[in-house]
FIDRENGU-375061 format. One record per residue (C-alpha): residue number from 0; residue in one letter; x, y, z. Coordinates in Angstrom, 1 decimal, decimal comma. Layout:
<sevos>
+-----+-----+--------+--------+--------+
!   n ! res !     xx !     yy !     zz !
+-----+-----+--------+--------+--------+
! NUM !   A !      X !      Y !      Z !
...
+-----+-----+--------+--------+--------+
</sevos>
This chain:
<sevos>
+-----+-----+--------+--------+--------+
!   n ! res !     xx !     yy !     zz !
+-----+-----+--------+--------+--------+
!   0 !   M !   48,8 !  -54,2 !  -12,3 !
!   1 !   K !   49,6 !  -56,0 !   -8,9 !
!   2 !   D !   48,8 !  -53,6 !   -5,9 !
!   3 !   L !   52,0 !  -52,3 !   -4,2 !
!   4 !   V !   50,9 !  -53,2 !   -0,7 !
!   5 !   P !   49,0 !  -56,5 !   -0,9 !
!   6 !   E !   45,7 !  -57,0 !    1,1 !
!   7 !   T !   47,7 !  -59,0 !    3,6 !
!   8 !   Y !   50,1 !  -56,4 !    5,4 !
!   9 !   N !   48,6 !  -53,8 !    7,9 !
!  10 !   L !   48,5 !  -50,4 !    6,6 !
!  11 !   P !   48,6 !  -48,5 !   10,0 !
!  12 !   L !   51,9 !  -51,1 !   11,3 !
!  13 !   I !   53,7 !  -49,7 !    8,0 !
!  14 !   L !   52,9 !  -46,3 !    8,8 !
!  15 !   A !   54,0 !  -46,9 !   12,2 !
!  16 !   A !   57,4 !  -48,6 !   10,9 !
!  17 !   F !   57,9 !  -45,0 !    8,7 !
!  18 !   L !   57,2 !  -42,8 !   11,6 !
!  19 !   S !   59,7 !  -44,8 !   14,0 !
!  20 !   A !   62,0 !  -44,6 !   10,7 !
!  21 !   V !   61,9 !  -40,9 !   10,5 !
!  22 !   A !   62,2 !  -40,2 !   14,0 !
!  23 !   A !   65,4 !  -42,9 !   14,0 !
!  24 !   L !   67,0 !  -41,2 !   11,4 !
!  25 !   L !   66,2 !  -37,4 !   12,9 !
!  26 !   H !   68,3 !  -38,4 !   15,1 !
!  27 !   L !   71,2 !  -39,2 !   13,2 !
!  28 !   C !   70,8 !  -35,6 !   11,5 !
!  29 !   I !   70,9 !  -34,4 !   15,2 !
!  30 !   I !   74,5 !  -36,5 !   15,8 !
!  31 !   F !   75,7 !  -35,0 !   13,0 !
!  32 !   G !   74,0 !  -31,1 !   13,2 !
!  33 !   G !   75,3 !  -30,6 !   16,4 !
!  34 !   P !   75,1 !  -28,4 !   19,5 !
!  35 !   A !   72,6 !  -26,1 !   17,3 !
!  36 !   W !   70,5 !  -29,0 !   16,4 !
!  37 !   Y !   71,0 !  -30,4 !   19,8 !
!  38 !   R !   69,0 !  -27,6 !   21,1 !
!  39 !   F !   66,2 !  -26,9 !   18,4 !
!  40 !   F !   65,0 !  -30,0 !   19,0 !
!  41 !   G !   64,8 !  -30,1 !   22,9 !
!  42 !   A !   67,1 !  -32,0 !   24,1 !
!  43 !   G !   68,7 !  -29,4 !   27,1 !
!  44 !   E !   71,3 !  -27,3 !   27,2 !
!  45 !   R !   73,7 !  -30,4 !   29,1 !
!  46 !   M !   72,9 !  -32,3 !   26,0 !
!  47 !   A !   74,6 !  -29,5 !   23,4 !
!  48 !   S !   77,1 !  -28,1 !   25,9 !
!  49 !   G !   78,3 !  -31,5 !   25,8 !
!  50 !   A !   78,5 !  -32,2 !   22,0 !
!  51 !   A !   79,7 !  -28,7 !   21,9 !
!  52 !   A !   83,0 !  -29,7 !   23,7 !
!  53 !   G !   83,0 !  -33,0 !   22,3 !
!  54 !   H !   82,2 !  -34,7 !   24,7 !
!  55 !   W !   80,7 !  -39,0 !   24,0 !
!  56 !   Y !   77,7 !  -39,1 !   25,8 !
!  57 !   P !   75,4 !  -37,3 !   23,8 !
!  58 !   P !   76,0 !  -38,7 !   20,5 !
!  59 !   V !   76,6 !  -42,2 !   22,3 !
!  60 !   V !   72,6 !  -41,4 !   23,8 !
!  61 !   T !   71,2 !  -39,9 !   20,7 !
!  62 !   L !   72,5 !  -43,1 !   18,8 !
!  63 !   L !   71,1 !  -45,7 !   20,6 !
!  64 !   I !   67,8 !  -44,2 !   20,6 !
!  65 !   A !   68,2 !  -43,8 !   17,2 !
!  66 !   C !   68,9 !  -47,5 !   17,2 !
!  67 !   V !   66,0 !  -48,8 !   18,8 !
!  68 !   L !   63,5 !  -46,6 !   17,1 !
!  69 !   G !   65,5 !  -48,2 !   13,8 !
!  70 !   V !   64,7 !  -51,3 !   15,8 !
!  71 !   W !   60,9 !  -50,4 !   16,4 !
!  72 !   A !   60,2 !  -49,9 !   13,3 !
!  73 !   A !   61,4 !  -53,3 !   12,1 !
!  74 !   Y !   58,7 !  -54,7 !   14,7 !
!  75 !   A !   56,0 !  -52,8 !   13,2 !
!  76 !   L !   56,7 !  -53,8 !    9,6 !
!  77 !   S !   57,2 !  -57,5 !   11,0 !
!  78 !   G !   53,8 !  -56,8 !   13,0 !
!  79 !   A !   52,7 !  -55,7 !    9,6 !
!  80 !   G !   53,2 !  -58,9 !    7,6 !
!  81 !   V !   56,3 !  -57,2 !    5,7 !
!  82 !   L !   58,8 !  -58,9 !    7,3 !
!  83 !   Q !   59,1 !  -62,0 !    9,3 !
!  84 !   P !   57,5 !  -62,2 !   12,7 !
!  85 !   L !   60,4 !  -61,0 !   14,6 !
!  86 !   P !   61,2 !  -62,5 !   18,3 !
!  87 !   L !   58,5 !  -61,7 !   20,8 !
!  88 !   L !   56,2 !  -60,0 !   18,6 !
!  89 !   V !   53,3 !  -60,9 !   20,1 !
!  90 !   F !   54,8 !  -59,1 !   23,6 !
!  91 !   V !   57,8 !  -56,3 !   21,7 !
!  92 !   L !   54,7 !  -54,3 !   19,4 !
!  93 !   P !   52,3 !  -53,9 !   22,6 !
!  94 !   A !   54,7 !  -52,2 !   24,5 !
!  95 !   I !   56,3 !  -50,2 !   22,0 !
!  96 !   T !   52,8 !  -49,4 !   21,7 !
!  97 !   A !   52,4 !  -48,4 !   25,5 !
!  98 !   V !   55,9 !  -46,7 !   25,8 !
!  99 !   Y !   54,6 !  -44,2 !   22,7 !
! 100 !   L !   51,0 !  -43,3 !   24,5 !
! 101 !   V !   52,7 !  -43,0 !   27,3 !
! 102 !   R !   54,8 !  -40,5 !   26,1 !
! 103 !   G !   52,8 !  -38,9 !   25,0 !
! 104 !   L !   49,6 !  -38,6 !   27,0 !
! 105 !   V !   51,8 !  -38,5 !   30,6 !
! 106 !   P !   53,8 !  -35,2 !   30,1 !
! 107 !   L !   50,6 !  -33,7 !   28,6 !
! 108 !   V !   48,8 !  -34,5 !   31,3 !
! 109 !   L !   50,9 !  -33,5 !   33,9 !
! 110 !   S !   51,4 !  -30,4 !   32,8 !
! 111 !   A !   47,9 !  -30,1 !   32,5 !
! 112 !   F !   48,4 !  -29,4 !   36,2 !
! 113 !   D !   51,4 !  -27,7 !   36,7 !
! 114 !   R !   52,0 !  -24,6 !   34,6 !
! 115 !   R !   56,0 !  -25,1 !   35,0 !
! 116 !   R !   56,0 !  -28,3 !   33,5 !
! 117 !   R !   54,8 !  -26,8 !   30,2 !
! 118 !   S !   56,9 !  -26,1 !   27,7 !
! 119 !   A !   56,8 !  -26,3 !   23,6 !
! 120 !   F !   59,0 !  -28,9 !   23,5 !
! 121 !   L !   57,4 !  -30,7 !   25,6 !
! 122 !   L !   53,8 !  -30,2 !   24,9 !
! 123 !   W !   54,9 !  -30,7 !   20,3 !
! 124 !   S !   56,8 !  -34,0 !   21,0 !
! 125 !   S !   54,0 !  -35,0 !   23,4 !
! 126 !   V !   51,9 !  -34,8 !   20,6 !
! 127 !   I !   53,4 !  -36,3 !   18,3 !
! 128 !   C !   54,6 !  -39,3 !   20,2 !
! 129 !   L !   50,7 !  -39,7 !   21,1 !
! 130 !   G !   50,0 !  -40,0 !   17,5 !
! 131 !   F !   52,8 !  -42,1 !   17,1 !
! 132 !   G !   51,3 !  -44,7 !   19,7 !
! 133 !   I !   47,1 !  -44,2 !   17,7 !
! 134 !   V !   48,8 !  -45,5 !   15,1 !
! 135 !   H !   50,5 !  -48,5 !   16,1 !
! 136 !   L !   47,2 !  -49,0 !   18,6 !
! 137 !   L !   44,7 !  -48,8 !   15,2 !
! 138 !   G !   48,0 !  -51,8 !   13,6 !
! 139 !   V !   48,0 !  -53,8 !   16,5 !
! 140 !   V !   44,4 !  -54,1 !   17,2 !
! 141 !   Q !   43,9 !  -55,0 !   13,4 !
! 142 !   V !   46,4 !  -58,1 !   13,9 !
! 143 !   W !   46,1 !  -59,0 !   17,1 !
! 144 !   D !   44,3 !  -61,9 !   16,2 !
! 145 !   R !   47,5 !  -63,1 !   13,7 !
! 146 !   L !   50,3 !  -62,3 !   16,2 !
+-----+-----+--------+--------+--------+
</sevos>
């Protein structure tokens, strides 16, 4: 029986793509979930109130975030060898990795020095982003020679 994931595919980047795709899908669900979902997922009262009032800003921003995360998933699949190489892959994939790592690390470091910056959402979202970044980093390091 043929392997489901050939040896030429990079498993950490496939996982990274899955994680970004799930995050993108979750952002789409937030749009349809409405104000309660914006609040639950920590988007802030301004976004939740705007969604409740029917303003265009919350769903457009959330949709843009979902699109960016979807593109990031495609780049991870491209780096993994599942998709054909996408433009500027050698630059974009490390940049995505850096964004996830910085988004994960900076708030954690800042909150360690300033208790006012601490919140459950900030800590959990930072740990999640840091995890995404580490998975991306593992994959990028493994495929760097062939990018």
